[in-house]
FIGULO-592349 format. One record per residue (C-alpha): residue in one letter; y, x, z. Coordinates in steps of 0.5 Angstrom, whole numbers, plus 500, padded with zeros to 3 digits. Example, Ala and Ser with C-alpha at 12.3 -4.5 7.8 and 13.67 -1.06 7.14 Angstrom:
# residues 2
A491525516;S498527514;
# end
This chain:
# residues 456
M176140471;K172133470;V174130463;I172123461;I172121454;V172114452;G168113445;I164118442;N165117434;H169122430;A175123435;G171123441;T166128438;S171132435;A174133442;L168134446;R166139441;T172143442;L173142450;L166146451;A167151445;Q173153448;N171152456;K164151458;S166150465;H168143464;E164137467;V165133461;T162126461;A163121455;Y161114454;D160110448;R158102447;N154104441;T147107440;N149112435;I155117433;S159120428;F157115422;L161116416;G163109415;C167111408;G160112405;I157105406;A159103399;L156109396;V149107400;V150100398;G151102390;G145107390;T149113389;V147116396;K140114397;N139115405;I143112409;D142117415;D145123411;L152119413;F151122420;Y153129422;C152129429;T147126435;P148125442;V142130443;K147135440;L152134444;T148134450;E146141448;K153143449;G153141456;A156134456;A153128460;V153123454;R152116456;M150112450;N150104450;H155104456;D161100456;V168102459;I171096462;A177098466;V181104467;D185105473;P190111472;V193111479;K186112482;K184116476;T177112475;V174108470;T169102471;V163102466;R157097465;D151100463;L149095457;S141096458;S141095465;G147091466;S149095472;V156097473;F159103476;T165107477;D167114475;S173119476;Y176124472;D182129472;K183128465;L182122460;I181122453;Y181115450;A178115443;A176107443;G177107436;S179100432;W175094430;P175089424;V181084424;D178077423;I181072418;P185067422;G185060420;I178059419;P175052422;A171053428;G163054426;N164056419;G166063420;A159064424;L155062418;A150067416;N151072411;V159072413;D159080415;I164085417;C163093415;K164098420;L158101424;Y151103422;Q148097424;H153093419;A151098413;Q144097414;E145089413;L150090407;I145095404;R139090405;K143084402;A145088396;D137089394;D136081396;P135077389;A137071393;I144074394;R147073387;S154072388;V158076393;A166075395;V169081398;V176079402;G181085402;A183089396;G184095400;Y180101400;I173099403;G174092400;I174095393;E169100394;L164095396;A166090390;E164096385;A158097389;Y155090389;H157090382;R153096380;K147092384;G148086379;K152081383;K157077381;V163079385;T170076387;L175080390;V180076394;D187078397;F193075400;E197081397;T199080389;R196087388;V190091390;L191097394;A199095395;R200099402;Y198106398;F200105391;D205102386;R204098380;E204104375;F197105378;T195098381;D196095374;H191100371;L186099376;E186092376;A185092369;D179096369;I176092375;R177086371;A174089365;A168091369;G167083370;I169082377;T174076379;L180078382;A183073386;L190076388;G195072392;Q190068395;K189066402;V182065405;V182058408;D175056409;F167058408;R162053406;G155053407;D148050406;G142051411;G147055416;K148060410;V155061406;T155059399;R162058397;I169061399;V175057399;T182060398;D189056398;Q188056390;S181055389;E173056391;Y168061389;D161062389;A159067395;D152068397;L155073401;V162074404;V164081407;K171081411;C175087410;V182085412;G184091416;F183094423;K186093430;P186099435;N182098441;T187099447;E186093451;L184098457;L191101457;P195095458;D201099461;V201105456;K207105451;K204102444;T207100437;S207093435;N200093433;G197096439;A196103437;I198108443;I204112442;V202120443;D206126443;K204132438;F199134444;M196127444;R199125450;T200118452;S206115456;I201116462;P200122465;D193126464;I191121459;Y190123452;A189118446;I186120439;G183117433;D184110431;A187108438;A193113437;A199112433;M202119431;F209121428;H209119421;A214124417;A215119412;F217113416;G220117421;A217113427;H210113430;Q204109426;Q197108427;V194112421;A186110421;L183116417;A177120419;T181126418;N186124423;A181122428;V178129428;K184133428;S187129434;G181130438;I181138437;V189138439;A187133445;A182138447;S185144446;H191142450;V187140456;N184147455;G191150456;N193151449;E200149446;V199152440;V195147437;R199141435;I200135430;D208134429;S207129424;V202125419;V203122413;G197118411;T194122406;N188118402;A184118396;I179113392;C175114386;V173107383;F172104376;E173111373;N180111377;K181118381;L187116386;A190119391;S197118395;T201120401;G207118405;I210112403;C210108396;E216105393;E215098394;T214099401;A220103402;R224098399;R222093403;L224097409;K231098406;M230105405;D235108400;V230111395;A229113388;S222115384;S220119378;Y214117374;V210121369;E204120365;D202127361;N195130359;D193135364;R193141360;P196143353;E193139347;F192146343;M186147348;G182141344;T180137350;F185134356;N185128361;K190123362;T194125369;C199120372;I204122378;K209118382;L214121387;V218117392;Y224121395;D231120398;K236118393;K241122397;S238128400;L232129394;R227129400;L220128398;L218121402;G211119398;A207121392;Q201118388;V197122383;G192119378;S187122374;Y183119368;G177122365;D172128367;V177132371;S180130378;H187133380;T188129386;E188135391;V195137389;I196131394;Y195136399;Y201140398;L205134397;A203132404;L205138407;A212138403;I213131406;Q211134413;Q216140412;N222135410;L222139403;S226136398;L224136390;V228142389;D224146394;I218144391;A220145384;F220153386;T213153389;D210159386;V205156382;Y201159376;F200157369;L194158365;P192153359;H185152361;F188149367;N195146366;K201146362;P207151363;F211145366;N205142370;F205134372;V208135379;L214140376;A215135370;S216129375;I221133379;M225135373;K225128370;A228126377;I233131377;G235130370;L232136366;D226132363;Y227137357;Y219139359;K218134353;D221138348;
# end
């Protein structure tokens, strides 16, 4: 069987490895417009801030390794068209400029996503030097170099999502004057409610970072071709460097006739099949069924990318046991001593979507006070008011110990449509070294159902 993979980063690499691990007889050709693969972009801020010393440690695979597995790996090759009827792709060799076609029996589309630009910036101002984005290895190299440049004294990060906050912390550690801008009135508004973001925002401000929330970026000002200030609809801020982190758009233009969500992500079934026969979509380009929202949604996470690659390749190989019935967007962040994780849907988003939900929030120490040392832990559960089905969870650890990994079984609970009562009777342990008789998850459930005597 002849299989073509379009895009060879996390999802494509996973699919290629799985295809040939399960069946070495395939003729696999993989195309990517970049010159490198498998770069962990989630680690860029760690290198910028100096935690990770060698940027090359963020790679976990190479084109050579994939070639050794038996694939034809074509880097610096841009797929510019897909013909689902003829089952061909048109490819441009970016080194020579030559264009050719290739045919497939199965196509695995892993073209990923690309950073969204800021709308409304006057023509030319967005092209000022030191107005950068954060996605690829090449971007990371520039951001790292500028972190060590003494001429860059002030940094403005646009977008207070995960990448934006991590970069704000990283440049702060490098001694830069940092401004974090977002049109939302809260940081991490898509993932966490105020119980968590208020605490985080206080810690960000305490570190000396300027939070410009509820402000829309309208212009960049420059001098000598380089950016010097960022302008919002409310104020202006010094910026020798601007990093745009306002989100990502799936690269799905090559498949205009496939069924998509409103943001352009390709709707797939549990085997990653699209609405076009013999074409699979994986990674950031795909929209899988989201158990909390009850609809298909793009969840751009490396974890989902890797899993979707395994599923698509397994199905190509005839395996229908391996599948993804749903996702819930499980994620985590560790910034300014806040260790946070969330899954599913937060309460503010649920209410905006007119969902009939309730919530339970608990702050507690993670183990008995008689142990002498303990850490503050917070949890919030969001659930359907009638059925008590869990729809979302948020966990925060503040101290030396992290308890964020409990999010794993709460994510599974959402995927399996479990109620708070189902979760309450999960067979868990108690040991004073680690937790309380009513641990914080059970405490939040008991509070939700009116049995909050755990405090007595």
